[in-house]
Each structure stands twice: as C-alpha cells, then as structure tokens.
N, C-alpha and C positions, 0 to 999 in steps of 0.2 A: 504494500500500500504506500502511496506517496507520502512524504512527511506532511504532517498536519500542524499548522501554526495555531496556537491558542494563547489567550491572555490570562495570566493570573492576576486577579485584582484583590488587593487587600488594603483597606483604609484608603490612603491617597496615593498608592503606588501601583504602577502598571508593570508587571514583570512578564516578559515575553518568553514563551517556551516553544520548542519544536518536538513533537511526538512522532517517532518513526516506529511503526509496528513491526513485530518480528516477522521475518520471511518464512519461518518454520511453523510454529504453533502460537499465533498471536493471542489466542484465548487462554493459553495455559503457561506460556513462557514467562520468565520473571521480568520485572520492571527495573530499569537502571536509570538513576538520576545522575546527570553529568554536569560538573562544574569546572569551567576553565579557571586558570589562575590569574596571574598578573602581579598584584591585584589590579582589577579593572579591565580584564580582557574578556571578550564575549565567548560564551559557550557555543554560539552559532558558528563562530570561526573554527572551533574544534571539530564540529560536525563535518565541515567540509575540508579540513586539513588533517584530521587524525582518524576518528573511528566511525564516521558516518557512512551511509551507503554510496555516496558519490564524492569523487574528487574533482577538482577544477583543472582543466587543461591549461597548458602554458599560454594559450591564446587568450585566456581569461574570458572567453565567451561561450565555452561549451564544457560539458561534464563527461566523466567516464566512471565506470563502476569500480567501487572499492570492494574487491572480492573478499577482503578480510574484515568487512564491517561487523561491528558488534551486534547489529540487529539481525544477524543470521539466526541467532538463538535467543534474542531478548527484545523486549519493547524498550526502546531507547528514548529518553527524555533529556533534552538539553535546556537549561534555564539560564537566561542572561541575567546575571546578578552581580552586584546590586543594581538598583535603578541608577541610571546614568551610564550604563554599560550596554552596548549593542542597541537593541530596540526597546529596552526597558527605560521607563522614565517616571519622574514625579509629575502627577497630573497638574498640581497647582503651580509648579515651577519646573518646566521640562529641562532647564539647564542645570538644575541642582543635582547633586549626587550624594551617595552615602559613603562614609569612610569609617573605619573602625572594625576590628575583628568581632567584637561582641555584638555590635549593631547588625553586621551582615549575617552573623549566625542566627539572630532573632528573625531577620527578614527571610532567610532561607527556610527556617522552621515554618513560618507562616505560609510560605509559598508551597512547600510540600504538603502541609495540612490542607491547604485550599485545593490542591490537585486532587487529593483523595476525597474530600468532602463535597466539592462543588463541580470542579472541571471535568474529572473522569472518575466518578464514584464506582464504575465497574471494576476498578483496580483495587478497591479498598480491602480485598481479601487476598490479593496476589502477593507472592514472595517478591521482595524488592531489596535493592542495594543502592548505596550512594558511592559515586566514583568522582575523583578529581585529580588534576595534575598540577604540578608546580605550586603556586600559592594555594591551590586546592588542598595542599598538605596542612593548611590551617583551616580553610573553609570546612572541609569534610569532618575532621575530628570535633570541631567546636559545635557544628550543628548536630552531629551524632550525640554528643553529650546532652544537648537540650531535648532531643527526641527521646532518649532513654529516660530522662527525668519525667517527661510527660507520660511515657509508657508506664513508669513506676506508679504514677498518680492515676492511671487509667483514663487519660484525657487525649490520647493519640488515636486517630481513626484506623490505623492499620498496624497490627502487632506482628506482622510477618516480616519484620526487619531481619535480613539475613547476614548483612555484613557490609564492610567498606573496602574499597580499593584505592590505593594512593600511588599514582604514577609519578616518579621523580619528584617527590613531595618536599616542599619547603617547610621543614618541621623543627629544625634546630639550627639557628644562625651560626653559633660558635662552631658546632661540628662541621657544618657545610663549608665554612670558611677555612677552618684548619685542614680539612681533607682536600680542599681545592688546591692548596699548595702542593700536597703530595700528588694529586691528580695531574697537575701541570707538569711536574717532573716526570712522572711515569709515562706521560704522553709526549714527551720530548719538547715541551714548551719552555723548559728551563735547562740551560746548559750545565755541564758538569762543574765548571768553576763557579758559576753563579750559585749552584746548589750547595757547594762547599761553603761559600760565603754566607748563605742564608742559614745553614746549620750552625756555623760558628757564631753568628750574631744572635740567633734566636734559641738555639737548643744545645749550647755547649755543655750544659749540666744535665741533659736528658739522656737516659740510657736507651729508651725505645723512641725512635723518631715519631711514631704515631701518638706519643704522649706530649709532643711539643705543642705549646699554645702559641701558634703563630699570630693569632688574633691580637694578643696583648702587645705585639710589636707593629701593628698596622695603624695607619692614620685613618684609613677608610676601607670599606669592604670592596674587594675586587671581584665580586661574583658576577661580572657582566662580560666575561671573556668567552662568549659563545656566538656561533654564527647565527645570524638572523634568518628566519624563514622567509620564503618568498611572499609577495603580497597579491597572489592570484585571486584570493577570495575578495579582497577589497576591490580589485579591478573588475571582477565578475559582477559584484553587486552594483558598481557604478555603471557597468555595461547595461544593467537592467533599469537604469535611470533612477537609482535609489542611492541617496547619500549614506555613506557608511564609514565607520572607523573601527578597526578591529579591537583596539584598546583605547580607553579613555586616559590619555596621558596626564591630563590635569588631575584626575582622581589619583592616578599612580604617584605623581610627584607630591601630592598633598598627604599621602597616606603615611600613618605612623603605625608600625607593627606593635601590636600588644603582646602577642605570644611569640617571643623570640625563641622560646623553647616550649614545645607542646608536651613535654614529659608529664606534667601534672594533669593535662587534659586527658591523656591516655590512662593515667591512673584512675581518674574519675570514671572513665568509660568502663574499665574493668571492675571497679567497685560496684557500679550500677548493674553491670551484667550479672554479678554474683547475686544481687537482689532480685533479678528477673529470670533466674534459671528455670522457673516454672512456666515462663512465657516464651523465652528465647532459648532454644535447645542447642543450636549449632551456629553461633555467631562467628563469622570469619573475617579476618583482617589480612589483606594482602598488600604488601609494599613491593613495587617493582620499579626498576630504573633502566633508562637507556644508558648504554655504556659510554657514550660521548657527551652526555649532559654534564655541564660544568656547574652551573648555578645550583642545581639540586642533584649533586653527584651521588653515585651509588655508595661510595665509601662513607660519606657523612650520614646518609640514611641508615646504613647498616649499623654504624656506631650507635645511633639514636635508638633503634629498635633493640639492639643488644642490651643497652642500659635498662630499657623497660622490661626485657625478659629477665634480667638479673634481679630487678626489683621484685618481680612476682615469682621468682624461682622457676621460671619456665625452662624446659629442656631445650638447649640449643644443639641441634643435631649437626653431624658432619658426615662426610662420605663413609659408607659402611666398610669400605675396603681399608685395610691397614697397610696396603702396598702403596707407597708414595707414587710409583709410576702410574698406577691405575687412577689415583687421585688427579694427577696431572692430566691424564687422558680425559677424565671427566671434565676438568676445567677447560681444556682445549675445545671439547665438543660444545660446551656451553658458550664459549666465546664465538664459535662459528655461527650461532643462531642469534647472537645479540644484535641490537640495533634499535629499531623503532620501539617506542614505549606504548604505541597505540594498538597493540594486538594482545589478546588474551585467549587461552584455549577454551573451547566450548565445554570442556569437561569441568570447568569451574562451577557450572550450574547443575 
C-alpha cells in the first residue's frame, strides 16, 4: 500500500506522520515508530534515505525500490518531531519550534498516544517498537521511560510494547568523544607521530589507552568529522514544488543537550520493566552501529551499554570458541557485512 500521510494533533501542535503498511501481513505484522535524530532532522528524510520503501535517484526527480525496506515485515510509522521539524508545526506560531530533551519526550509521548487513541485505533492491540538513530539515542530512551510510567499507572492505550532499537545512538557524550579519538587513529585519520604526541600529552599516566579521558584535554567537541549525505531528498521535494528543509538548523544551533549521559534513563527503564513483568514479558533493546559512523561510533556505544550491563549484573557474552583464530575469523566475517545502519533482519520480529 502506498505511504499514507496523516496528522497528529494535540493541543496547539500539528505533528506530521507517514504510515507505510507492511508488504507481508499488514493486519498482523508489528508496528514500528521511527524517529530521526539531529536534533531537529525530519523522520520523513529517513524514510527516503534509510529504511523506507523507496529511495530517490540521483536525478532527484524519480524513485527506485529499496529492497531492504523495513516495511517488508512491519507497519512503519515515521513522525516529524518536534514541531518545527519537517512538516510539523505550531498552529499558533508556525515559525516556532520546540527544544529540550524532556519537552520533546513529552511531545513524542502525546503523539504516540494520539496515534493509538484517535488516528489509527486499529493498532491499539498490535505489538509495537520504537526505533531511532543518532540523536534518537536520546529521543527513544526518554520517551520509553515516560511510556513505561504510564503503563505502570494503567493510562497507556497499548500495552504490547515490545522493545526499542537504537541505531548509532547519541547516548553518552564523554564516551563518544573519547572513543572518537581512538576511532580516528584506527581508521588512519591520525598519523603515527601525531598519535604518539597525543598519548604523551593526554595519557602519559594511563596504563590502558581506552581509559584515557581525552575529553578533559579538549577545548570543544570534535564529533563532526563525518561525510555529509547527499541532498537528493530535498531536491526531490523541491522538484514537487514543495518547500523543504531536511533539518531545522536554527533549532539545532539553539539546542542544549540535557542528557549528556543516558545511563540513569536506562536504569529507570529497567527498574520500570521489573515492575511491569506481569504486563511486558519479553522487552528487547537492540543497539546497532554503522562501522564508519564517527559522531555516534560503535566503540562509544559499546562502552555505554557495557556500563549499564555491569550495573545490572547482566551477562556479557563472547564468542563460544576458545580458539583465538576462530574468534578472528568470526570478527572478519562480521566486518565483511558491516556498513549501513538502516537494515535489520526480519527475524527480529
């Protein structure tokens, strides 16, 4: 079924969403809510640049099929959030926008509740997930915490919440910045002599280089050393005679991050899940990364989730083989399939 555009209306805000039904079993397949990051970038852009059913050709005037689209096995909903992003806007002041992690979490909570209650009530018993990438590493956990609180109070319309997925998530600024230094060296962006100088200046008394706090020696965060994506989506929208901006840069530049570390947010989530074990039986959290993402690199996210696992005494598994050669072979095989973060296996559901 072609994507269907609907409006989420709550109080004085108009949030725009796009629902693309599953190509397999739309009446029974799960529902996915998608949030792009930024902060301030449109989820509609993600639909045409990452996981949606169509990509935009380089001519910016035609489409081609994305054979790995997530709506092969799920009903996919993208929400332009907050207002001021994409086609979402404040009714009374269209040029106004929302900033702040907690404000946006509350707005996203209202949007998802409105979807189940009013916009598409046929989904209010369906299994569902929340997914986000980049700054979605803050959007998704913060709204998840609010949803679980409402479920605990019995005020949320759909209790079949199954889990969250975070793709290259911005979840811990210090970890991501420290790991970025290592990432740049491992990928050849820092020369040998420069690397020696950095270690001598920042880590001379550190036994393990991974324990070095590079952040304390920085004047500012250098997490913008990544290649920019093409702007085919913006050009395609303009080709259709519609004004469009993929990201609201005024919002982005005015934004102050509240949760520079989402550790406590995840702890709240796990504590709430303990109290909801009679309602939610198999809640899943998946964190995945592209191997060449710098801002939200795999190493910083792994450190973050490892710290959470240690807090809850979770089991951190390794390769079953005790043979280091077999472990290296497994790592090599993993590296061969790494790349885009916009693909997940259908077996997840």
